N, C-alpha and C positions, 0 to 999 in steps of 0.2 A: 425746704424743711423736710426732714425725714418723715415719710408717710406713717411709719410705725408709731411715731410719737402721738399721732392723732387718733390712733385706734383705741377703742374702749377695751378694757380688760375682759377676757373671756370669763363668762359665768360657769364655774365648774358644775358638773352634773352630779346628782345625788347618787351615792353608792348604796345600793339596797342589799340587805341580807338575803341569803337564799331562803326561799319559803317552801315548805313541804307542799306537795300537791294534794288535791282533794279538799275535803271539808276542813281538815285541820289547818291546811294552808290558808284557806279563806278566813278562818277564825283568827289566825295570826294576823292576817292583813286587816281584818276588822278592828282588832285591838290596836294595831299600828295606826289606823285611821282615827281611833278615839284619842290616842295619845297625841297625834299630830294636830288634831283639831281642838285639843284642850286649851283653855284660857292660859295665856302666858307662854305658850309654845311658839315663840316667835319664829323659829327656824322653819315652821310649817305653814306660816302665813301665805295666803294666795296672792298677796300684794306683789306687783311686778318688780319691786325694788329688792325683794328678798333674795339672798344667796343661800346656797346649800353648802354643806361641808365639802372641803376639797377632796378629790380622789387621791388615792395613794400615789406616790411618785412613780411606782412601777407601772401604773395604768395610764400615765399621762405623758404625752410628748412634750419636749422642752420648747418646741416651736410655738409661736403665737398663732399661726394659721391652722388652728385645730378646733373647728366648730362642728358639733354634732348636729344631726338632722333635727331641726326644731329647737335648737338651743337659743334662738332669738325670739321664739314665739311667746313664751310666758311673759317676757318683759314688755311686749308690745300689745298683746291681746289679753287683758286681765281676765282671769278665771274667777268665777264666783266661788264662795266657800262650799256651796251646794255641789258644784261640779267637782271640786277637789275631794270632798267627802265621798261622793259616789265612786270616783275613780280609785280612791284609796281602799275601798272595800274589796273590789275584785275587777280590775280593768278588763281582764280577758273575758269576764262573764257579761259585761255591760253590752257589748256589741255582738250581734249574731254574725256568724261567718267563721272563717278559719283563722285562728290566732297565730300571730307571729311577732317579730321584733325587729328593731334596727339598732346597730351597735357601731361604735367608733373606737378610737384608741382609749377613750375614757373607761371602757370596760376591760381593757387589757386582755389577759388570758381567760377567755370565757369558758365556763363549765357547760359545754354544749350538751353532753348526755343528760345533765339535770334539766336544762332548758327543754330538751325534747321530752323528757319524762313528765315535765309539768305541762305539756300540751303544745309547745311551739311547733309549727309546721313549716315555717319559712323565716328567713332572715335577710335583711339588707345590711351590707357591710360598707362602711365608708372607705373609699379608695383614695380620694384626693380632694384637694381644695385649691382653686385657682390653678396656677402652674408652678407653685413652689412648695406644695406640701403633699406628701404621700403618707398614708397611715402606716406606721411601722408594724402594726399588728395585722395588717390586711391579709397577708398570705396565710397566717395561722388561723385567723378568724374565718376567712372564706373557706379554706379547706376543712376546718373543724366543723363548721355548720353542715357541710355536705357529708362529712364522715358520720355525723350524728343522724343522718337521714332527713335533714331539712332541705327544702328547696332554697336556693340562695341567689342573691343578686348583689350588684355593687352600685354605690351611689357617689355622686360628685357634688361637693358644696361649691356653688357658683359664686364667683366674684366678678360680676360683669364689667366693673370699672378697671380691672387689672389687665385684661387681654381679651382677644376675640373669642367668640363661642367656639369657633373651629379649633383654635389653639388649646382651649381648655378641654374640648372633647378628645383631641389627640393625646393630651397629657393624661387624661383619665384612662384612655385605652391602653396606655403603657402598663397599667396594673395587670393586664392579662385577663381581665374579667369580661371579655366581649361575650355578648349573648350568642348562644347556639341553640338550635331547636332540639335539645336532648331531653326535654321534659323535666329537667332538674334546675335549669338556669333561668332566672327571671330577667326581664329586660333591664337595660341600663336605666338608672334613675337620676334625673337632674333635680338636685335640691336647690330651689330658688326661693329665698326668703329674705327677711329683713337684713340689712347691711349691719354686721356686727362692729364695723369700724367707723361708720359715719352716716351720711344721709340715707334714708330708708330705701331709696331707689337707685343707690349707687351713682347719683348724679346723671343718670340717663333719662331722656324723655320717654314717654310711653311708647312711641313709635320705635325708638332705638332699642328699647328693652324687648319688644316683640321681635325685632330683627336679630338681636343677640341670641334669644332663645331659639329662633329658627336656624341660625347659623350653627349652634351646638347640635340641634336635632338633625339637621341635614348631614353633618359630618358623621354622627353616630349611625344614621341610616345608611350612608354610602359605605361605611366600613363594616357594619354588622348585619345589614339587611333588615333592621327593625327600628322603628321609632322608639325613642326613650320614653319612659314614664316621666311624669312631672309631679314633684312634691312641692306643695305651696299651701298658702292659706287664702281664703276668699278675700280677706281684707288686703293682704299684700298684692294679690293679683289685680284686684280692682284699682288700687292706688297706683301701681307701677306699670301695668299694661293697658290701663283704661278698660279693664274687664274684657280683654280681647277674646273673641268667641270662636276663633278658628283652629284651636288646638284640640278639638274633640276627639281626633283619632289617636291622640296620645293617652295612654292610661293615666288616670288621675289618682295621685296619692294625696289625699286631703289631710290637713292637720287641723284638728278641732278638739280641744280637751273638754269633752262633755259626754253625756249619755247618748247623743246622736251626732251625726256628722255635720249638722248645721246646714246653712245655705251654701250652695256650690257656686263656683265661678261660672260665667257664661260659657256656653258651648259644651258643657258636660251635663248630660241628663242624670248621671249617676256617678258615683266614685267606684274605683276598682280596689283601692287600698285606703285605709283610714288609720292615721296615727291618733289614738284617742287619749293617750296619757304619756307623760315622761317618767312615770314610776309604775312599778307593778310586779307581777310574779316573775317576769323574765328580766334578764339583764338589759339595760338600755331602755329604749322607748317601746311602748306597747302598740302593736299594729294589728289590724284585722283585714283579711281579704273578703271582699263582698261576694261570697258564693260558697260552693262546696269544695271539698278537697279534690274531687274529680275535676271541677271547673278550674281550680288553681293549677292543676297539672296541665290542663288544656291551655290555660293562659300562658304558662311557661313555654309550651311547645309551639303555639301558633302565633305568627307575627301580627295578625289582625289587619284591618284596613289601613291603608297608607294615604290614599288620595281622597279628597272630599267631593270630587266632581265626576265620578265614574259609576255612580249608582245606576243600574239598569243598562249599562253598556254591554253589548253582547260579548265583549272580550274582557269583562271585569276580572276574571280569575287570571288571565294572562297578564293583564296590566299590573295586578298585585304581585304576580311572580316577578315581573320586570323590576318593580320597585323593591321587592324584598331581596334582590340580588345587587342592588345599588347601580343597576344599569341606567335607571333614570330616577332622579330624586324630585323631578317636577319643579314647579314654581311656587313660591310662597306669596300669598296675598297680604295686604296691609294688616289684616286681622289675624294673621298667622296660619290661615288655612292653606293646606298644601294641595295644589291642583296639578292634574296631569295634562289637561287640554287634549282630550282624546281625539277630537275631530280636526285638529290642526295638522296640516300637511307637514311631512318630515322634510327638512332641508338637508342638503348634502353634507353640511358641516356637522349637524347633529347626528346624521346617520353614521358618520365616521366614529363619533364618540360612542354611539350605541354598540357598534361592532367591536370596537376596541375593548369596551367593558365586558361585552358578552364573552370575549375570549380571555377574560381574567386580568385585564390591564397588564399585559406582559411588559417586562423591563424593556425600555426602548429609549435611546437618546436621539432626539430629532436633529436633523442637520442644521448647521449654523446658518446656512443660506437656504432660503425657501426655494423648492423646485417649481413653485407656481407663482406667477406674477401677481395673482389676485389673492394670495394668502400670505399675509405678513407673519413674521416670526413671533409677533406678540398677539396673534389671533388666539382667542381662548381655546380653540380646538386645533391649534397648529400641530401639536404632538400627535394627536389621533389621526389627523388628515395625512400627515407625512408617513405615519405607520401604515395606513391603508395603501398609500401609493407605493411605498417600498416593498410591500408584500404582494403587489400586483393585483390588489382587489379593485382599485380604481386608479387609473393612470391619467385621468383628466382628458383635456383636449389640446391638440396642437393647433395653434392659431396660424393665420396666413403669414405672419411675420416670423414663424418658427418658434415663438414663445409657447410655454405651457401654462394652461389655466385649469383651475379646479372647479370654478363656479360654485363657491360654498353656499350661496343663498338660494340656489335653484332647487325647486322641489324635486324629490325623487319619484319617478314614475314606476309603475309595477313591472315594466319590462327591465328597466335598469336594476331594480331590486332583485329580480331573479338572477341577473348576472353577478351582482355583488354576493349573493348567498352561495352561488355555485363556486365562485373563486374562494370565498371564505372557507368552504369545505375542502379546498385543495384541488379544484377542477377534476373531480373523479371521473373515471371512465364511464361513459354513458352513450348509448346509441339512441338518438332521437327517433321516434316512430315515423314511419313513412307517411302516415296520414295524421294530420293535426287533430288533437282532441278538442280544439277550440275553434269555433267558426270565425273568430276575429284575429287569429294568429296563423298566418300563412307559413308554409314550410320554408319559404325563403326569407322570413323575418330574421334580421341579424341576431336576435336573441332567442331564436326558435329552440335551439338545443337547451339553453339555460331555463327557459320557461317550462318546457316539457319535463326537464329534470326536476324542477321545483314541484310540478304537479305530481310526478311519479313518486316523489319523496313524501308526499302528503303535506308539504309545507303550505301550499295554496292549491285548492281544487277549483277555484274560480266560481262562477255563478251558473245556475241552471235557469235558463230563460223560460218564459211562459209556453213556448213551443217545444220545450224539452231539450233544446240545444244547449251546449256548454260554451260559455265565453270566459275570457281571461281579463279583458279590458286593459290591455297593455299600456295605454297612454294615460291611464287614470293615476293621479298623484296618490301616494301612499300616506294615509293618515297615521297618527301616532298610535291609535288603538290597534290598527291592522299590523303595524310594525311590531307591536308587542306580541301579537299572535304569531307572526312569522318567526320571531326569535324564540318563542316558547317551543314551537314545533321543531325548529332547527335544533335546539338543545335536546329535545326528546330523541331525535333521530341520530344526531352526530355527537352530542355531548360537547362540553366546553371545559374550561379549567375551573368552573364553579362547582 
């Protein structure tokens, strides 16, 4: 059976007249609220079965996969008449913070200068839905909001039953709205809400839904260096994820049509953005940023924390740097929390992946036949390991029978790491000192030159012992937090393609 036959028809969004700013504008809104709330004004009823007048054809796409952010909320979460009345008076004045909006194709050609004059400071623009719909107004709306001086971001309406989170993240990124730390671009926003076509949770179990959201987020993080924000409602989140508490590092865009943001999902002590009404002084939905305009600009610029398990680690800033460049996206726990596992030793296969990504994931076609007997062509890091080998950064071992091995699951020691870094830098000319700066690294150590080069470059200075001597501890396994520090310092000194 054609799936589109089962889909419920889209509820059109209300087209609002432009309202003058200031007291006169709010008076007009107040009068509109009185009319809407008057007895017999059925079109203004807060009942979830109510529909609004259809938007003009020029403002609507002909495709059925065109749902605005929050378009399913009103029909699933009944708003009381009191809430409707309060929002009809002045949505932007109900919530403290910085006012903004979100729009989709339903708003068509937005009058952005008027929205800015009425107080809007930011806008989220729908870019895509599933992997089959792209907002035809996206380019003009996205550029128009920026030209009017608004901070802007893009959002994706999720259809978790249609394709993987990674597929939808990649489709979304084709819009060209990837986050950059320019102080003007807001993070990508995942709109995950009630299924407009069928079962509330898209037929996914709570665990599968958590995994889908994580798959989307991991892809966005690896491609843009920032976790996406998540738009949802507490009711949907509780029902469909089991109130998963691990996504607290994602900015929360809560939807709740009332005079306050209401109870929040687990894991978020506060919201970052709040959609408080689907009608108001601005085109589209009415949003507010929870802070000042300066804080909003800071929010646009800084990626914020990525991992949940690095608080207090001496290399916290370096680990966040690693994550913000997609060099490591960590692991996702069953509750959605993203962990770095800082004290886990780095294995040689993961080290190859780190270095490949550090250098910007250069174009490379791995050989059809593996050069290593212990690395199959379907190894998840096969491409990165063979890239490392072909570039002479690690050639592995020659075994007694003449075969070559890479030993991918062997931990990387600090002496070998020095050699890897030295070769990654192109084996620069360097004369090792005649006297070792480290009491535990003799001048005849096979990696003496590379270790002292590493120290001379400031990538690793070793330890100062209680007697004042310096040690390098060459045979100590490199933990993931130390690896982050090595790569951060390498990037500072030698740069990369990032």
